[in-house]
Each structure stands twice: as structure tokens, then as C-alpha cells.
C-alpha positions as CSV (number, residue, x, y, z in Angstrom):
1,M,85.7,63.8,113.4
2,L,89.0,65.0,113.0
3,G,91.2,61.9,111.9
4,V,94.7,61.4,111.0
5,E,96.5,59.5,108.5
6,R,100.0,59.2,107.6
7,R,101.3,60.5,104.0
8,R,104.6,61.7,103.1
9,L,104.7,64.9,101.2
10,R,107.4,65.1,98.3
11,V,109.6,68.2,98.4
12,V,109.7,69.6,95.1
13,C,112.0,72.7,94.4
14,S,110.6,75.7,92.2
15,A,112.9,77.9,90.3
16,P,114.6,80.6,92.3
17,G,112.6,83.6,92.5
18,S,114.0,87.4,92.0
19,A,115.6,89.5,94.5
20,G,112.0,90.5,95.5
21,G,111.9,87.2,97.6
22,S,110.1,84.7,95.8
23,G,111.9,81.6,95.5
24,T,113.4,80.4,98.9
25,V,112.2,76.9,99.0
26,E,111.6,75.3,102.6
27,L,111.7,71.9,104.0
28,V,108.6,70.5,104.1
29,R,108.3,67.7,107.0
30,R,106.2,64.5,107.4
31,S,102.8,65.5,108.6
32,L,101.5,63.1,111.8
33,R,99.1,65.4,113.2
34,L,96.4,68.2,112.8
35,P,97.8,70.8,116.0
36,V,95.3,73.3,117.0
37,I,96.0,77.0,117.0
38,A,95.0,79.4,119.7
39,I,92.8,81.9,117.6
40,G,92.4,85.5,119.1
41,L,88.6,86.6,118.8
42,I,87.9,90.0,117.3
43,V,84.7,91.6,117.1
44,G,83.1,91.5,113.8
45,F,80.3,93.3,112.5
46,V,78.6,89.9,112.7
47,A,77.7,89.8,116.1
48,A,74.5,86.8,117.0
49,A,75.7,83.5,118.1
50,C,74.8,80.5,116.4
51,T,71.3,79.6,117.3
52,S,70.3,77.0,115.2
53,V,72.1,73.9,116.4
54,P,73.6,73.5,119.9
55,S,77.4,74.0,120.4
56,E,79.4,70.9,119.9
57,K,83.0,70.2,120.8
58,L,85.5,67.8,118.9
59,S,85.4,64.5,120.6
60,V,89.1,64.2,120.1
61,P,91.2,67.4,121.1
62,L,93.7,68.2,118.5
63,P,97.4,67.8,119.9
64,T,99.4,71.1,120.2
65,T,102.6,69.9,118.6
66,T,103.6,67.7,115.4
67,V,105.2,64.5,116.9
68,E,107.2,62.2,115.0
69,S,105.4,59.0,116.4
70,E,103.1,56.7,115.3
71,P,99.3,58.0,116.0
72,A,98.0,57.7,119.7
73,S,94.5,55.7,119.9
74,V,91.5,57.6,120.8
75,A,91.6,56.2,124.3
76,E,95.3,57.4,124.7
77,V,94.7,61.1,123.4
78,D,91.4,61.8,125.2
79,S,91.0,59.0,128.0
80,E,88.6,61.7,129.9
81,S,86.5,62.1,127.1
82,T,84.5,58.9,128.3
83,D,80.7,60.0,128.8
84,E,78.0,59.7,126.2
85,S,77.7,63.6,125.9
86,A,81.3,63.8,124.2
87,S,80.7,61.1,121.3
88,P,81.2,62.7,118.0
89,P,77.9,64.2,116.0
90,D,77.0,62.1,113.2
91,T,79.2,62.3,110.2
92,P,78.0,64.5,107.2
93,A,77.5,62.2,103.9
94,V,79.2,64.9,101.9
95,A,81.7,64.8,98.9
96,G,84.5,66.8,98.7
97,E,87.8,68.0,100.3
98,L,88.3,71.1,102.4
99,A,91.0,73.5,102.3
100,I,91.1,75.0,106.0
101,G,92.6,78.3,107.4
102,G,93.2,79.2,110.8
103,L,95.4,76.1,111.6
104,E,99.2,75.3,112.2
105,G,100.3,74.4,108.7
106,V,98.1,74.0,105.4
107,V,95.5,71.4,105.6
108,V,93.0,69.7,103.4
109,A,90.6,67.5,104.9
110,D,87.1,65.3,104.0
111,A,83.8,67.0,104.8
112,S,83.8,64.6,107.8
113,G,87.1,66.9,109.1
114,A,89.5,64.0,108.6
115,V,93.1,65.1,107.5
116,V,93.7,64.1,103.7
117,R,97.1,65.9,103.7
118,S,99.2,68.8,105.4
119,T,102.1,70.8,105.3
120,F,103.7,72.1,108.3
121,P,106.0,75.5,107.7
122,S,106.0,77.0,110.9
123,G,102.7,79.4,110.8
124,V,98.9,79.6,110.5
125,A,97.8,79.2,107.3
126,T,95.7,82.1,105.6
127,Q,93.7,82.3,102.3
128,P,92.8,79.0,101.4
129,T,92.0,79.2,97.2
130,W,91.5,76.1,95.4
131,S,92.5,76.1,91.6
132,R,89.7,75.6,89.5
133,A,90.5,72.3,88.7
134,G,90.2,71.6,92.4
135,D,93.6,69.6,92.4
136,R,95.7,72.2,94.3
137,A,95.2,74.6,97.2
138,I,97.4,77.7,97.7
139,S,97.7,79.6,101.2
140,F,99.8,82.2,102.9
141,V,102.0,81.3,106.1
142,P,103.1,84.3,107.4
143,S,106.2,84.5,109.7
144,A,108.6,86.4,111.1
145,T,111.2,86.7,108.1
146,G,107.9,88.0,105.9
147,G,106.4,84.5,105.2
148,S,105.7,81.7,102.2
149,V,103.4,80.6,99.4
150,V,102.3,77.2,100.1
151,V,100.9,75.1,97.4
152,S,99.4,71.6,98.6
153,V,99.1,69.3,95.1
154,G,98.8,65.8,96.0
155,D,101.8,64.2,97.8
156,E,103.5,67.4,97.0
157,A,104.1,70.5,98.7
158,F,105.6,73.6,97.0
159,V,106.7,76.0,99.9
160,V,108.4,79.3,98.5
161,G,109.3,82.6,100.2
162,A,106.8,85.5,99.2
163,R,107.6,88.8,98.2
164,R,104.6,90.4,100.4
165,P,102.0,89.2,103.1
166,Y,99.2,88.4,100.4
167,F,95.9,88.6,101.6
168,F,93.9,87.6,98.3
169,F,94.8,84.7,95.6
170,S,92.7,84.2,92.5
171,W,93.7,80.9,90.2
172,S,93.8,81.6,86.2
173,G,91.0,79.9,84.3
174,D,93.5,77.7,82.6
175,G,95.4,77.0,86.0
176,A,98.4,78.4,84.5
177,Y,98.6,81.6,86.7
178,V,97.7,82.6,90.2
179,A,96.7,86.6,91.0
180,A,98.2,87.5,94.1
181,L,97.2,90.8,96.2
182,G,98.9,92.1,98.9
183,P,100.0,95.6,100.6
184,G,101.9,98.1,98.3
185,P,103.0,101.6,98.5
186,R,99.9,103.1,97.2
187,G,97.5,100.4,98.9
188,T,97.5,97.2,97.1
189,S,99.6,95.2,94.9
190,L,99.4,92.7,92.5
191,D,102.0,89.9,91.8
192,I,101.5,87.0,89.5
193,L,102.9,83.7,90.9
194,T,103.2,80.3,89.1
195,P,101.1,77.3,90.1
196,E,103.8,76.5,92.6
197,G,103.9,79.6,93.9
198,A,106.9,81.3,92.9
199,L,106.8,84.8,91.0
200,A,105.9,84.3,87.5
201,T,107.2,88.4,86.7
202,D,109.1,90.8,88.6
203,E,106.8,93.2,87.2
204,T,103.6,94.4,89.6
205,I,100.9,96.7,89.7
206,D,100.4,99.4,92.4
207,T,97.1,101.2,93.1
208,R,94.5,101.9,95.7
209,S,91.5,100.0,95.3
210,F,92.1,96.8,93.1
211,Y,89.8,94.0,91.9
212,L,89.9,91.5,89.2
213,A,88.6,89.1,87.2
214,W,90.0,85.9,85.1
215,E,88.7,84.7,81.8
216,P,87.2,81.4,82.6
217,G,89.3,78.8,80.8
218,G,92.1,81.1,79.9
219,D,94.6,83.5,81.1
220,D,93.2,87.2,79.9
221,L,92.4,89.2,83.0
222,V,90.2,92.3,83.7
223,V,91.2,94.6,86.5
224,H,89.3,97.3,88.0
225,L,91.9,99.8,89.2
226,N,90.1,102.9,91.5
227,D,87.4,103.8,88.9
228,E,88.8,102.5,85.5
229,L,88.9,99.1,83.8
230,F,92.0,97.8,81.6
231,L,92.3,94.3,80.2
232,L,95.5,92.3,80.6
233,R,96.0,89.5,77.8
234,N,99.5,88.5,79.2
235,P,99.7,87.8,83.2
236,R,103.5,88.1,82.5
237,D,103.3,91.6,81.1
238,L,101.4,93.8,83.7
239,K,102.9,97.1,81.7
240,T,100.9,96.5,78.7
241,R,97.0,97.2,79.7
242,E,94.2,98.3,77.1
243,S,91.8,100.6,78.5
244,L,87.9,99.7,79.0
245,G,86.9,102.7,80.3
246,T,86.1,104.3,83.4
247,P,82.6,102.9,84.4
248,G,83.2,104.3,88.1
249,Q,83.1,102.2,91.5
250,S,79.5,101.6,92.5
251,F,80.8,98.0,91.9
252,L,84.3,96.1,92.8
253,A,85.0,93.1,90.5
254,P,83.8,92.8,87.3
255,V,82.5,89.1,86.4
256,W,83.1,87.4,83.1
257,I,80.4,85.2,81.3
258,P,81.7,81.9,80.2
259,E,82.3,80.8,77.3
260,T,82.0,84.2,76.2
261,R,84.6,87.1,75.8
262,D,81.5,89.3,77.8
263,I,82.0,90.7,81.0
264,V,79.5,92.5,83.1
265,I,80.2,95.7,85.1
266,V,77.9,98.9,86.5
267,D,78.6,101.9,84.4
268,D,77.7,105.1,87.0
269,G,79.8,107.5,84.8
270,D,77.4,110.5,85.7
271,D,77.9,109.8,89.5
272,S,74.3,109.3,90.3
273,D,72.8,107.0,92.9
274,E,71.6,104.5,89.7
275,G,73.7,102.8,87.7
276,R,73.5,100.7,84.6
277,L,74.2,97.0,84.6
278,T,76.3,96.6,80.9
279,R,77.7,93.4,79.3
280,L,80.8,94.5,77.7
281,D,82.9,92.6,75.0
282,V,86.6,93.2,76.0
283,D,87.6,93.0,72.4
284,D,85.5,95.1,70.2
285,R,84.0,97.1,73.0
286,S,80.5,96.7,72.1
287,E,77.8,97.0,75.1
288,E,74.2,95.8,75.9
289,D,72.3,97.3,78.6
290,L,70.9,95.0,81.2
291,G,68.8,97.5,82.9
292,P,69.1,100.2,86.3
293,V,70.6,99.4,89.3
294,R,70.7,101.6,92.5
295,G,73.4,101.9,95.0
296,G,76.6,99.3,95.2
297,V,76.0,96.5,93.6
298,G,77.5,93.0,94.0
299,M,77.0,90.3,91.3
300,T,78.0,87.0,90.3
301,V,77.1,84.8,86.6
302,S,75.7,81.1,87.1
303,P,77.7,78.4,86.0
304,D,75.7,78.0,82.5
305,A,76.3,81.6,81.5
306,T,72.3,82.2,81.2
307,R,71.7,84.0,84.7
308,L,73.4,87.2,86.4
309,F,72.3,87.4,90.3
310,A,72.7,91.2,91.5
311,T,72.3,92.6,94.7
312,H,72.0,96.5,95.3
313,G,69.6,99.2,96.8
314,G,66.7,97.7,95.0
315,P,63.8,99.6,93.1
316,D,63.0,102.9,93.8
317,S,60.7,103.6,96.8
318,E,58.2,105.9,94.9
319,R,57.6,103.4,92.3
320,R,58.7,99.5,94.6
321,D,55.4,97.8,93.1
322,E,56.0,98.8,89.6
323,I,57.9,96.8,86.8
324,E,58.6,99.1,84.1
325,I,60.3,98.3,80.7
326,S,62.7,100.2,79.1
327,V,64.5,100.5,75.8
328,G,68.1,99.1,76.0
329,S,70.9,99.0,73.6
330,A,69.7,97.7,70.1
331,G,66.0,98.3,70.9
332,R,66.2,95.6,73.4
333,S,63.7,95.7,76.4
334,V,65.2,95.8,79.8
335,Q,63.0,95.7,83.3
336,E,63.4,98.1,86.2
337,P,64.6,96.6,89.5
338,R,62.2,94.3,91.2
339,A,63.8,93.6,94.5
340,A,67.1,94.5,96.3
341,S,68.3,90.7,95.6
342,E,67.3,89.4,91.9
343,V,68.4,87.2,88.9
344,I,68.7,88.9,85.8
345,V,68.0,86.6,82.5
346,L,71.3,87.5,80.5
347,E,69.6,87.1,77.2
348,T,66.2,88.8,77.5
349,G,66.7,91.0,80.6
350,D,63.9,89.6,82.6
351,R,64.3,90.1,86.1
352,T,63.1,87.6,89.2
353,A,62.8,88.6,92.6
354,V,64.6,86.7,95.0
355,S,64.6,88.6,98.1
356,D,63.6,92.6,99.3
357,Q,67.2,92.3,101.4
358,R,70.7,93.0,100.2
359,S,72.6,90.0,100.5
360,I,76.5,90.5,101.4
361,W,77.7,87.0,99.9
362,A,75.9,85.3,97.3
363,E,77.6,81.9,95.6
364,W,76.0,79.6,92.8
365,A,75.4,75.9,93.0
366,P,78.4,74.2,91.2
367,D,75.5,72.9,88.5
368,G,73.6,75.9,88.7
369,S,70.4,74.7,90.5
370,A,70.5,76.7,93.5
371,L,72.1,79.8,95.2
372,A,73.2,80.4,98.6
373,L,72.7,83.9,99.8
374,L,74.3,85.3,103.6
375,Q,72.1,88.4,104.8
376,P,72.4,90.6,108.0
377,M,69.9,90.3,110.7
378,S,69.6,93.2,113.5
379,Q,72.0,90.5,115.3
380,G,74.1,87.8,113.2
381,A,73.4,86.7,109.5
382,R,71.8,84.0,108.0
383,W,72.5,81.8,105.4
384,L,69.3,81.6,102.7
385,I,69.0,78.8,99.9
386,A,67.1,79.7,96.8
387,D,66.1,77.2,94.4
388,E,63.0,76.0,92.7
389,R,61.2,75.4,95.6
390,G,61.5,78.9,96.6
391,L,63.5,80.9,99.3
392,R,64.1,78.9,102.5
393,E,66.4,79.9,105.6
394,L,69.3,77.7,106.0
395,G,70.7,78.6,109.3
396,T,71.9,81.3,111.2
397,M,75.5,82.0,112.1
398,Q,78.0,84.3,113.9
399,A,80.8,84.5,111.8
400,T,84.4,84.0,112.8
401,P,86.5,87.6,112.8
402,T,88.5,86.1,109.7
403,F,85.7,85.4,107.6
404,A,83.5,88.6,108.7
405,R,87.0,91.1,108.1
406,D,88.6,89.2,105.6
407,Y,86.0,87.7,102.9
408,L,82.4,89.2,103.5
409,F,83.8,92.7,103.7
410,F,85.2,92.0,100.0
411,S,82.6,88.9,99.1
412,W,82.2,90.2,95.5
413,Q,85.7,90.1,94.9
414,Y,86.1,86.5,96.0
415,V,83.0,85.2,94.4
416,E,84.7,83.6,91.3
417,S,87.4,81.8,93.6
418,P,86.3,80.4,97.2
419,R,83.8,77.8,97.0
420,I,81.4,77.3,100.0
421,W,79.4,75.0,98.1
422,A,80.4,70.8,98.2
423,P,80.8,69.9,94.7
424,D,77.8,67.8,94.5
425,A,75.8,71.0,95.5
426,D,74.2,68.8,98.8
427,A,75.5,71.2,101.4
428,I,77.9,74.2,102.1
429,V,80.9,75.1,104.3
430,Y,81.2,78.1,106.3
431,A,83.4,79.2,109.5
432,A,81.4,80.2,112.1
433,V,81.6,80.9,116.7
434,E,79.6,79.1,118.6
435,A,80.0,79.5,122.5
436,G,83.0,82.2,121.9
437,I,84.6,78.9,120.0
438,P,85.4,79.4,116.3
439,G,85.3,76.2,114.0
440,I,84.4,74.6,110.7
441,Y,80.8,73.5,110.0
442,V,79.5,71.6,106.8
443,H,76.0,72.3,106.6
444,E,73.5,69.8,104.5
445,L,70.7,71.5,102.6
446,D,68.4,69.0,104.2
447,G,70.2,68.2,107.2
448,E,71.8,70.1,110.1
449,R,75.0,71.2,110.4
450,V,77.8,69.8,111.7
451,R,81.0,71.2,113.4
452,V,83.9,69.2,111.4
453,S,87.1,71.2,112.5
454,D,88.6,74.0,114.5
455,G,89.8,76.8,112.2
456,D,88.4,80.3,110.9
457,V,87.5,79.6,107.2
458,A,87.5,76.8,105.0
459,F,86.2,76.2,101.0
460,F,85.3,73.1,99.2
461,A,87.5,71.9,96.2
462,P,85.3,72.0,92.9
463,R,85.7,68.6,92.6
464,P,84.8,65.3,94.8
465,D,88.0,63.4,93.7
466,G,90.7,66.0,93.0
467,G,90.7,65.7,89.5
468,T,92.5,67.7,86.9
469,S,90.0,68.4,84.3
470,S,87.5,71.4,85.2
471,P,84.1,70.7,86.6
472,A,81.2,70.2,84.1
């Protein structure tokens, strides 16, 4: 369960920002203990209680304040928790670090919940997001004066005054920039931050609907503004945009195919219920038809760039059991939809049905060996694992209000950034409510889930060792 380790955090001052609000560096105090934050329960759309594993409580209650003293022993902290029922559950044998939201300050813990490092600006950390190398995590900590962007990297912490209350972070493929979305005059605004959380440019983009995708390994950015796509080749120059067309809004975030200049979008230009999955080269604008999809579409590309998972309205009910082949671009054959959740081979267009139900979250394992899917039930939601063994249920859950409201409703925007998968693909992490109490659960694929921490959302770092190179 949650442990404590004394670590010194060295304050590193970033360059002053603009008058817009990025640049005030605050003092980072030495952390001693992980405090508990009271989290108000909000009714989410995922309403069922978790039923697969009995409720568990932390054996050592977390202190409510930060104290400048040596850590007390377990007996001193929890003298009343002596009965056998209060003993901690088995610690998951999972490698990896967790960035946890919903706690006072920014907290990074290992998979058992033991604190690795923490930073304590006054306020509750939100939107914890790892860089793609897994060497640093960024969060937003709101306050009465506007809030701060906090970046935790090793024994260092950067705390910078925020231009706006950010509700989404996404690191560029090369780690040189962070795209930060927050409320703006038209609905949503984009700011570009440095790896230390300061503004990289005073420029911003304001629009209503805003989704984005970074070039894997680089810093080109594709943005989906309302119904139009744009390519930005320089994140510091947000005024120079190349239009990639007007595909519509039946999809949210475009997905970039690794080691290519291609993205996958949905073209529904005729406003019909059926759109076309399209592979688009952002440089020469050449297109390749990947076949039809129906209704709203969510998608994600496998790490090896060979397969696309897509969830959508599924096949036409009048021809549900038929597999039709149509001629796509350049005489290439593509298949009709087979299921509401399916995998499409990018090279051939072949489709494999995964589930007849739509998925509200889908994430490839780091090695591409499996998919973790979340699907709604009449009450609650269930996690499913799809791999060479087939499709199996891992467990059911009631999402924390934060995970439901801030992540599940926008899951196809987040699919390239947060990682519920452990780096070794042997477990997932998620935030759930059990018996009215929110917490962080690590669920091994071949075991039961374990409550490892308080909090309302958590994500694994891409690498178990906090390395500075991108995972293979």
C-alpha cells in the first residue's frame, strides 16, 4: 500500500513568461507524506458499483497535512488498525510508475502505491500526463489565483503560473512541446508549452471543437478545428496552418500512423450516416480508402503501425451477416464493417470483428499484443481484454466522476497520451468508486485488482525505469 520515502526536490526556475500568465515560479517544498484530499462525489454516467472484487481500504490512513518531521511508524499512524481485516491486500507484482490525480499536489507512485516523488503546490492535481519517453509528468493545479502548471522530472520540479485552467495536455512526439487545451473565448483554446510548463509562444488558437494529434517522434501537429483539419509544421507558429480539407465531425481526434506521414480520419463530407475511413498523407495529400464506417467513430493505431482499432455504429442491420468487398482507391479492395468494434489491417483493409458492442475506451498494449476495451453496461461498465486468446472480461467498474466526466466523454482525444497499460503489458490501472469511495486500482491480467491509492485518475508511465528514450 501507500508508502513514504523522503526525497529532496530541487527547484529549477524556468524563464519568465508573458503577461498572459505563464512564468511565475513558486517554491517547491520538500515532501514528506501524501495527504488525503476529500473528493466530492458527482453523479456520472457510469452508475453501477464495482462488483468483481470486494471493497478494500487503505491499511494506513494517509495524513491530511504535510508535516516537517520524520515519518511516523505504521503503529503510530494507525494504532487502531490492528485487526486482521485491516491488513493490506497483496501488492501487485507490476513494474512501472503512476502519475496520480485528485490528491493534494502532484504525486508519482510505483504500482503498489508507494510514493516515489511528490510536489506540493497548494491545490489538487488534475490531468496527470506522462511524456512519451516516460521521464516526466505534467499536471495542472488550480488555485484561487488561477493555478499552476507543474512538471515533475526526477528530483526536479517546475512550477509555473498558468495562462488558463488547462483541462488537457498532450506531449509532442519528440518531447519538445506540450499542447495544452483550456477554456477560451470561443469555447476551447490551444497553448503550446515548453517541457518545463512555460509558454513556448504567446500565440494561441481559439475555436469551438478542438482535437489534435502529434507526429510520432516529431513535432508536426494536426488539429481538427470544428469540421476542418489543419497541419502545423512549427508549434511556435500557430498562425501558419495548412488546410487538409473539411472531413466533417463524425470523428474527433485524427490518429497518426507511426513512422509515416499518414494520418487516419473519417470523411463524412456528404453529411450522411456513413463515412469513409481514409488514410491521408499530410504532405502530398494522397488518400487511401480503408472502407466504410457508420455513425460517430473512435479509433487508435497499434504501436507497430499495422492495425487500426475502430469503434462505430457497426454494420448495416439489413446486411449484418454479410461481408462485402468494395473497390477502394487505386483499385484496392476494402471490406464492409463486420462489428461495432473491429480491427482493420492497414495494409490490406481486412477487418476482424472484436465485439458487437461499441467501446468507450480502447488502448493498445505497449507491445501491441492486446487491446484493453471499456464498454458500457445497463449499469456500470466492464473492462475487456482482446488478444490472441480471444475476448474476455477482466472486471466491472463504476468510474470515478473525474474519469467519467473528464476522460471517458473525450476518450478518443486522450488515446495517444494517457496510458492505462503497465509498461510490460501485464496489468492496467483505472480509477473507480467502490462502496462510495474513489480510488486507484491496478488490475493484473491474470489476477485480481488491488486498490493501491486514493485519487480519482491515474496513468502508467510508458517505461518502468523512467528512462529518457522512447519505448520500442
